[in-house]
N, C-alpha and C positions, 0 to 999 in steps of 0.2 A: 503493500501500501504506500508505503514513506515513498518508494523507488519509483512509483504512477506520480507521486505529488511532486518528485522533484523532477522527472521529466518534462511535467507540465509548465514548471514556473523556471523552467531554463527553456522549453517551448516560446512561450511569454515575453521571456526575458531576449531573447534573440529577434523575436516579432516587434517587440516595440524598439527596439535599438535601431532597426534597419533605417527608419527617417533621419536620425541622427548621425549615422555613419556617413549615409547620401550627403549629408548636409556639410560634415567635417571633406568629404571627398571632394566635394564641388559638384557633385553629378546629384543633387537636387537643389540647387542655387537656381531661383528663381522658374521654381514648377508652375506652372499655369493651372489654375481650377476650371472646369468646363462646367457649362449651366449657366442659370440667373443666379447671381447674387444680390443682396440687399444691403443697398449703402447704408449705414448705421448715421443717425441723424447725430449733428452736432451735438454740443452737452459743453457749456462755458463754465467755466471755473469759476467758482463759487463758494461761499461757507456752507446755502444751503444743499448745493451739490455731491460736497465734501460729505457732509453730514452725513447725507440719507445713499450715498455709496456710487451713486450715477456718474459723476465723473470717473471716479476710478475704473469702473465698468467697459465706460466709452474709452477711457485711454490706455486700457488692457486690452482693450478688443483693435483698434486704431494700430497701436503698435505690432501688434500679435502678426495681422493684417498687410503690414506692411514691411514684414520684418521677408527676409528668404524663405526661412523654412517654414512660413504659412502652410503652403502648398505641399509640401511635404509632409509634413503633422496631418494636414488632414485626410490626405491621400494613405497612410501609412494606418490612421483609424479607421479608415473603410478596409482597409485592406485587411486588418485582425480583427474586424466582425464580422467579414465574409470567412475568414480562412476558419478561425474558431467557433465564432459564435453561428454562420449561415444564416447571416443578416445584411444585407450591400453597406445598411449603415447604421450605426444607433440613433440618428436622428431620428425623430418619430414623426416629420413631415418630407424626408427626404424623398422625391418622386419615383427614386426608384427601389426595387423589392428585388428579393431574389425567390424564384419562384421556386418549383422541382424540378427535376433535371436540367439542373443547371440553368434556366431559362432567367432570366432579367424582366420585371413585369414593370409596368408604370403606374402609380398609383393614383393618376387620375381617373382611372377604365372602373377603380374598384366600386364607386358609392353607384353606380348605375348596375355592375355586377350583381352587386348585394340590396339591389332593390331599395338603396340608401336616399337615391335623389329620383324619384319619379314626378315626372310634369304632369300636371292633370289632365285629365280627359279634357275638358273645354278649351285648354289652350293648345292641343296637339289637334282637335278640330278646328281652330282656324287656321294653322297652318294647313292644313291639308285641302282644307278652303281654297286656302291662296295657291295651293298648286294647282290644283282644278282647273282654276281661274288663267293661271299663267300658261300650261299645257293648251286651253281652248283659244288664247289669244295668239299665242306663239305657232301654233296649227294653222292659225289662219289666214295665218304669212306665210304658211307653207314652210315654216322650219319645223326641226325636230327638236325634240324635248326630251331629256334623259332624267329621271333619280335618281342619283347611284346613293347605295348604301354602302359603305364599308364598313367592313366587320374588324372586331379588334384581338387581341390575343389571346384577352380574360374570357371572354365569352367566346372565342371558337375552342378554344382549348382549354375548357374550365378545370382539366384534372391538372395543371400546373400551379393551381392557386394556391397555397398552401393550408391547412387550417386555420391559423389562425389570423387571418384575412378572409375566413368568412363567416357571413352571420348567418345563425342554423335555419335551414330552410328558406333561405331567400329567392332560392331556384323555383323551389314550388308556385311561388309568386308570379305577377304579368308584370313584366318591366316598362320601360317607356316605348322600347323597341315593339314588342309585342302590339300594344295598343295602337302604334303608328300604323302596325302592317296590316293591320283588322280595319281602320278605317281607312286608310288608301282603296283595301280591297272591296270594301262599300261603297266607294266612291271612283272605283274603274280605273283607277292610277295603277299600273302594273311596272313597280320600280327594276331596274337588276339591282338585285339583292344579292351582293358578294358573299355572303354568309353561306346562303341557299348552294351559289354557285362553287364556291368553294368546298361545302362537307360533300357536293359530287367529286369534284376533283379528287380532295385528300384518298377516292375511293379506288382511284387509277393511280395515284402516285406515293412511292414510298418514299416522299421528302418532305421535311417539314415546312407549311405554306407562311411561317412567321419566323425570322430567324433568332436564335436562343438571346442575342446581344442586342438585336433591337426591339422596337414598340411598333414598328409597319409589317405589313405584310413582307415578304421576300420577293427578291427580283421575278422567278419562276409564275410564283402566286398571282404578283401583280401583272407579268406580260402575258399570264392567261386570260387575264379578267378583259385587261388593256384590248385583247384579242378578240374574245367574245362581244366587246361594248362595240369595236369597229365591224363586225358581221350585223350584230345590232341595227347600228346607225346607219349602214349600206341597205339594211332592207326596206328600213324605213323614209329612206332617200330615193331609192330605187333606182340608184347607178351602182356602178363599181367605185368599189374605195380599194386602196396598198391595202389589202386582206392580208395576213402574216400568219405563221405559226411560230410555238416556243421551243429551240431545241436546245438540249442538250449535251454539251461537246466539251471537249479535253478533260483535264485534270480537275480534281475541285482547286480550287484558292480561296485565298481568306475573304472574308465578305466586305461588298462593298463601305463606305462610308454612312450609308443609310442606314447599313444593315449593323450597324455599331453603334447607333447614337444615343440607347440608354448605357451602353459601354462605356462611352466617352463622358457621359455627366454621373456617372456613379463613381469617377475619381479616385480610380484604385491606384496603386502603386505598382501592379504586375498584373495587368486590363489582360493580355496575350493569353492566361492563364483559361479564360472563359470560351474562347474564341472557338469555331468550329467551322472547318472548312466546308463550304458549296460549290455545287456544281456551276459552270460559266452557262450563260443564257445565252442563245444566237436566237438573232432574230432571222426571219426567212421571208422573202416577200416572193413566190411563186410569178405575180404576174402584177407589175406597177403599171399602174394609169398615168396620164399627161398631167403634167402638174397646173396647165390651167383647170382639170377635170376634181382637183380636190377642194375640199369646203374649205370654208371658215369654222373655225370653233371657237364658243364663249364658255369658260367652264368658272363655275364661283362653289370654291371648295378647300379643303386644308390639307395638311401638309402629308395625307395618302394621295395624293395625287401625283405627288414627283417621281416615285416611282414607275406610276403610269406613263407619264410622259417620257421617260427613258426608252418604253417599249415604240409608244406612236412615236415619237421621233425619229427613232431610229428607221422605221418604216415608213417616215415620210406621209402619213396618213392627212395631215392635213396642211393647207396652205398657208393656214396662219392660226395662229391661237390666243388668244388673250385670258390669262388667268387671273380672277379676282380673287386672290388670298385674303382666304376669311374677310373677302369684301371690305379690305383694307388695303392691300397693293397688289400692282399691277404687273404684270409678268408677262411679257409678250414673247411669242416664238415664230418666225428663226430669230429676228433680231436678239432677244436674249436679253432688253431693257426689263426694269426693276426700278419702280417706283411707289413710295407712300401714295394714298389718293384720298380725296373725300368728294361725297357727291357735286359740291360747288368745282370743284376745279377737274372733275373727269368727266366726258360728255358718252356716259354710260348710257345713254338712248341710242347714240349712236352705234356704240359695237354691238350691242343688239339687233339694231336694223341690219348691220354688215352680216353678219353672223346667219352660216346656213344649220349650226347645229349649237342649241344651250342645252348645258351639263349642268345639275346642282348633286355636290355631292355633299350626303355629311355623315356622318360616323353613327352606326345605333348606341353607344352610348350618349350621345348629343344631338337625338333626334329633335327634340326643342328648342334649337338652333339652328334648324335647317334655311339654309339660308343666308345667315349671319347679316341680317338687315337688308339684304336683295328684295326678296319678296315683300318686302315693305317698302320698298323704294318703288321696284316696276307699281306696286299698286296705288300708291301715290302719286305717280302720273298717270294712269290709265284706268282712271276711276269712271 
């Protein structure tokens, strides 16, 4: 028993000394932390702030964050939590959680997973009503409208969520996604539901459709969704597009940066230990259409769209794309320009009128945010 205790203490000493060794040798100086950090509010030196301790705490935090050792200490602490206690961080508000099988999970999806943030039926009815009217208005102009519902890792792979992050019997209750789908069905709106599509795909392939170190779907999953979406749009437009296939080729390689997004903000000393090699995905277009025949796309959506664009752009499906990212930032293709915008300084109406296809993408955990303001903008100007 004493031997086991000594071994545990030795291991703890070894792990906790790593940050200091890195700093002393210079390997840990200037280590940058990833993710969003909150700037501490300045505290003035006064008798009151000294007596209540707020100035000392502010000074300590500011001094530590200004030190070249800060990044190394944070990463070292996270590494100890992961290696010894099976947690991505001791911080109870950390965005990153360690799931089963070495999968990293994003905390933001757990409230919907656990049915803790279920939007009211009335709110969802209002959103569906706007979607019905938007679809009718666009189709009256000869445009194609697609509602794309993206899934997420906890909802697609619920078995990856450890018991300590689950609310008992939550999965037995209907969440926002289930209510939303039922309301859409009642109003005759058939979305492209990626959860349903990927469930079928998972039966056909022995590959993870979400990267272990990422929060978004894998390159292969996104490619297959993009290919199916292209086929659906081609059928609705009644004209050929650059339809494509997603082929797995070559030796497995390190995941793309997007497939490592959670790993980056986990801020570990030794992140490579969680990486799993993935197959190379090749986009193949058997028959390309003339550039003049390619449609224009307007898409309003979230970060799940980036991996879709990788395949759509390689196949050159669209002649031009305007991406209203969370309805806050405009990103254009093929120009590659991006800028924040407001409803006052961007002619959104012109973007709609120039487009042949309009896609609204929303994740199933946030169906109550569908359009992120686009639906409200559209009906403010089309009453």
